[in-house]
C-alpha positions in Angstrom: 55.1 -244.0 -185.0 52.5 -241.2 -185.5 53.4 -237.5 -185.1 51.4 -237.3 -181.8 53.3 -240.2 -180.3 56.6 -238.9 -181.4 55.8 -235.6 -179.8 54.7 -237.2 -176.6 57.7 -239.5 -176.5 60.1 -236.6 -177.1 58.5 -234.4 -174.4 58.5 -237.3 -171.8 62.2 -238.0 -172.4 63.5 -234.5 -173.0 61.6 -232.4 -170.5 63.7 -233.6 -167.4 66.7 -231.8 -168.9 65.1 -228.4 -169.3 66.5 -226.8 -166.2 70.1 -227.9 -166.6 70.0 -226.8 -170.3 68.8 -223.4 -169.1 71.8 -223.3 -166.7 74.0 -224.2 -169.6 72.6 -221.5 -171.9 72.8 -219.0 -169.0 76.5 -219.7 -168.5 77.1 -219.2 -172.2 75.0 -216.0 -172.5 75.0 -214.3 -169.1 71.3 -213.5 -169.5 68.4 -215.4 -168.1 66.1 -213.9 -170.7 68.4 -214.9 -173.6 68.9 -218.4 -172.0 65.1 -219.0 -171.8 64.7 -218.0 -175.5 67.6 -220.3 -176.5 66.3 -223.3 -174.6 63.0 -222.9 -176.4 64.9 -222.8 -179.7 66.9 -225.8 -178.6 63.7 -227.9 -177.9 62.2 -226.8 -181.2 65.2 -227.8 -183.1 65.5 -231.1 -181.2 61.8 -231.9 -181.7 62.1 -231.4 -185.5 65.2 -233.6 -185.6 64.0 -236.2 -183.1 63.1 -238.7 -185.9 66.8 -238.8 -187.0 68.2 -239.3 -183.4 70.0 -242.6 -183.7 71.0 -243.0 -180.1 74.8 -243.0 -180.7 75.0 -240.7 -177.7 72.6 -240.2 -174.8 69.6 -238.0 -175.4 71.1 -235.6 -172.8 74.4 -235.3 -174.7 72.5 -234.8 -177.9 70.4 -232.0 -176.4 73.5 -230.3 -175.0 75.0 -230.4 -178.4 72.0 -228.7 -180.0 71.9 -226.1 -177.1 75.6 -225.4 -177.5 75.4 -224.8 -181.2 72.3 -222.6 -180.7 74.2 -220.5 -178.2 77.3 -220.2 -180.5 75.0 -219.0 -183.3 73.4 -216.4 -181.0 76.7 -215.2 -179.7 77.8 -214.1 -183.2 75.3 -211.2 -183.0 75.5 -210.4 -179.3 77.9 -208.4 -177.2 79.4 -209.8 -174.0 77.6 -209.1 -170.8 80.0 -207.6 -168.2 79.6 -206.3 -164.7 80.9 -202.8 -163.9 84.0 -204.2 -162.3 84.7 -206.1 -165.5 85.0 -202.9 -167.5 88.3 -201.0 -167.8 89.0 -198.6 -165.0 89.3 -198.5 -161.2 86.7 -198.1 -158.4 84.9 -194.8 -158.1 84.9 -192.4 -155.2 81.5 -192.0 -153.5 81.8 -188.2 -153.9 81.8 -188.5 -157.6 78.6 -188.4 -159.7 77.3 -191.8 -160.8 78.0 -192.7 -164.4 75.3 -194.4 -166.3 76.4 -197.2 -168.6 73.9 -196.3 -171.3 73.2 -199.2 -173.7 75.7 -201.7 -172.2 74.1 -205.2 -172.1 74.8 -206.1 -168.5 75.1 -209.5 -166.9 71.8 -210.7 -165.3 71.3 -212.9 -162.2 69.4 -216.1 -162.4 67.1 -217.6 -159.8 68.3 -220.9 -158.2 64.9 -222.4 -158.8 65.1 -222.0 -162.5 68.4 -223.9 -162.9 68.0 -226.5 -160.2 70.5 -225.0 -157.7 68.0 -225.4 -154.9 68.4 -229.2 -155.0 68.4 -231.1 -151.7 71.2 -233.3 -152.8 74.4 -231.9 -151.1 76.7 -233.0 -154.0 74.3 -231.5 -156.6 74.1 -228.3 -154.6 77.9 -227.7 -154.6 78.2 -228.6 -158.3 75.3 -226.5 -159.5 76.0 -223.5 -157.3 79.7 -223.3 -158.1 79.0 -223.4 -161.8 76.5 -220.5 -161.8 78.3 -218.3 -159.3 78.0 -214.6 -160.3 81.7 -214.1 -160.3 82.3 -217.2 -162.5 79.6 -216.3 -165.1 80.9 -212.7 -165.2 84.4 -214.0 -165.8 83.2 -216.4 -168.6 81.8 -213.3 -170.5 85.4 -212.2 -171.1 86.3 -215.4 -173.0 85.8 -215.7 -176.8 82.8 -217.8 -177.6 84.8 -221.0 -178.5 87.0 -220.7 -175.4 83.9 -220.2 -173.3 82.1 -223.3 -174.7 85.2 -225.5 -174.4 85.8 -224.5 -170.8 82.1 -225.1 -169.9 81.9 -228.5 -171.6 85.2 -229.8 -170.2 85.2 -228.3 -166.7 81.5 -227.8 -165.8 79.9 -230.7 -167.7 83.0 -233.0 -167.6 82.8 -233.9 -171.3 85.8 -235.8 -172.7 88.0 -233.9 -175.1 87.0 -236.2 -177.9 83.3 -235.4 -177.4 83.9 -231.7 -177.5 86.1 -232.1 -180.6 83.3 -234.0 -182.4 80.7 -231.4 -181.5 82.9 -228.5 -182.7 84.4 -230.3 -185.7 88.0 -229.8 -184.6 90.8 -232.1 -183.4 91.2 -233.3 -179.8 94.6 -231.5 -179.7 92.8 -228.2 -180.7 90.3 -228.7 -177.9 93.1 -229.1 -175.3 94.9 -226.0 -176.7 91.7 -223.9 -176.5 91.1 -225.2 -172.9 94.6 -224.2 -171.9 94.2 -220.7 -173.3 90.7 -220.4 -171.6 92.1 -221.4 -168.2 95.0 -218.9 -168.5 92.6 -216.1 -169.4 90.2 -217.0 -166.6 93.1 -217.0 -164.1 94.0 -213.5 -165.1 90.4 -212.3 -164.7 89.4 -214.2 -161.6 92.5 -215.7 -160.1 90.6 -216.7 -156.9 87.3 -218.4 -157.0 85.1 -217.5 -154.1 83.8 -220.3 -151.9 80.4 -221.8 -152.4 78.6 -220.6 -149.4 74.9 -220.1 -148.7 72.8 -219.3 -145.7 73.3 -222.9 -144.5 75.2 -222.2 -141.3 73.9 -220.5 -138.2 76.5 -217.8 -138.7 75.5 -217.0 -142.2 71.8 -216.9 -141.3 72.5 -214.6 -138.4 74.6 -212.3 -140.7 71.8 -212.1 -143.3 69.2 -211.4 -140.6 71.4 -208.6 -139.1 71.9 -207.3 -142.7 68.1 -207.0 -143.3 67.5 -205.4 -139.9 70.3 -202.8 -140.4 69.3 -202.0 -144.0 65.6 -201.5 -143.1 66.7 -199.3 -140.2 69.2 -197.5 -142.5 71.9 -198.2 -139.8 75.0 -197.6 -141.9 77.5 -198.2 -139.1 76.0 -201.6 -138.4 76.1 -202.5 -142.1 79.8 -201.4 -142.4 80.6 -203.8 -139.6 79.3 -206.7 -141.7 81.4 -205.8 -144.7 84.8 -207.2 -145.5 87.5 -204.5 -145.5 87.8 -204.9 -149.3 84.1 -205.3 -150.0 83.0 -204.5 -153.6 79.6 -202.7 -154.3 78.5 -202.5 -157.9 75.2 -201.2 -159.4 74.5 -202.0 -163.1 73.5 -200.1 -165.2 75.9 -197.6 -163.5 79.5 -198.0 -164.5 80.5 -196.6 -161.1 81.4 -199.1 -158.4 83.0 -198.9 -155.0 85.7 -200.9 -153.2 86.3 -200.8 -149.4 83.9 -200.7 -146.5 84.4 -197.0 -145.9 83.5 -196.0 -149.4 80.5 -198.3 -149.5 79.3 -196.9 -146.2 79.7 -193.3 -147.5 77.7 -194.2 -150.6 74.9 -195.8 -148.5 74.8 -192.8 -146.1 74.8 -189.9 -148.5 73.8 -191.3 -151.9 71.5 -194.3 -151.4 67.8 -193.1 -151.0 65.4 -194.1 -148.3 65.6 -193.6 -144.5 64.7 -195.7 -141.5 61.4 -197.5 -142.0 61.3 -196.6 -145.7 63.1 -199.8 -147.0 62.0 -203.4 -147.2 64.0 -206.5 -148.1 62.6 -209.8 -149.4 64.9 -212.8 -149.6 65.7 -214.5 -152.8 68.3 -217.1 -154.0 70.3 -216.1 -157.1 73.3 -217.8 -158.7 73.7 -220.1 -155.7 74.0 -217.1 -153.4 71.7 -215.2 -151.0 70.0 -212.1 -152.3 67.2 -209.6 -151.6 64.6 -207.7 -153.5 65.0 -204.2 -152.1 61.9 -201.9 -152.0 61.7 -198.2 -151.2 58.6 -196.4 -149.9 57.3 -193.7 -152.1 55.3 -190.5 -151.2 52.0 -192.5 -151.3 53.3 -194.9 -148.7 53.7 -197.9 -151.0 57.0 -199.8 -151.4 58.3 -199.8 -155.0 60.9 -202.2 -156.4 64.3 -200.5 -156.4 67.1 -203.0 -156.8 67.8 -206.7 -156.7 70.8 -207.6 -154.6 73.1 -210.6 -154.8 75.5 -211.1 -151.9 78.7 -213.0 -151.7 79.7 -214.1 -148.2 83.1 -215.4 -147.2 84.6 -215.9 -143.7 81.6 -214.5 -142.0 81.8 -211.2 -143.9 80.0 -209.8 -146.9 82.6 -209.5 -149.6 80.6 -208.4 -152.6 77.1 -206.9 -153.2 75.8 -206.8 -156.8 72.9 -204.4 -157.1 70.8 -204.9 -160.3 69.0 -201.6 -160.3 65.4 -201.1 -161.3 62.4 -203.6 -161.3 63.5 -205.5 -164.4 64.6 -208.7 -162.7 61.9 -208.7 -159.9 59.4 -210.6 -162.0 62.0 -213.3 -162.9 62.4 -213.9 -159.2 58.7 -214.1 -158.5 58.6 -210.7 -156.8 56.0 -208.0 -157.4 56.9 -204.4 -158.4 55.1 -203.0 -155.5 54.3 -203.9 -151.8 51.5 -202.5 -149.7 52.6 -200.3 -147.0 51.2 -197.8 -144.4 50.5 -194.3 -145.4 53.5 -192.0 -145.3 53.5 -189.8 -142.2 
């Protein structure tokens, strides 16, 4: 077979797995930018080795093996990507100055569309959304690389222990031992997994519509009514984070910039969850990208808001850095 035919054959067979491999690399790395680079590296390695692929496993399994090893190599030179709540310490008081995290490589959100979490298949929706939930991906960052990969391969991808053992070059008993330790560690970090909810019910859609209206009007009391009593509000790159509806409301009222009519929210879907690109109007009357929010909803209340500050992630979600707006009065 000629080189051109090999390339065409490889692309035709391998391309359908690109989005799920991106999700896999994202779970491993906690960064959509790193994941995209590693998927490219995976496909380059796979293309170069395609002539030696003997079909002893499926092409999908073979690609996952290459992607996993590529991620393990990358993790040797990268720090874990936490959220502010994952660092040592307790919640902040809204009267305190915000503390910048400096050079901490923070966790990044991922658009549903990039990893296939917008599928119309109900079963696929639950599986994909649950496996990329922000809280789960943040918890995975606390696991050593080998525990992380074993947990993902066994519990997310449902690989058999023998398959994982062959990939990692260890015994099946070692795989089971690593999985047990990973589960125990994950239970300490995130003992309760939040429910996989999206704006699929009338109540959720109404809640999100009221959230947008209240935020754009800077109606803090209305926002506070939508928060769970123990709501968490975090804002990487700031280490500071708040817990409790009263503290979050105080932060929004006295620290969060923008007044009524000076804020705009555009909806996004991130990590299987609802979110918004938040814009603030500047002195020229144009709305500039300010923060990308990812919301967790449970029991008809907002239980967590992750604010990824700055315009860095806006382009990843197909949002512009600036919106047109009326001149400032």
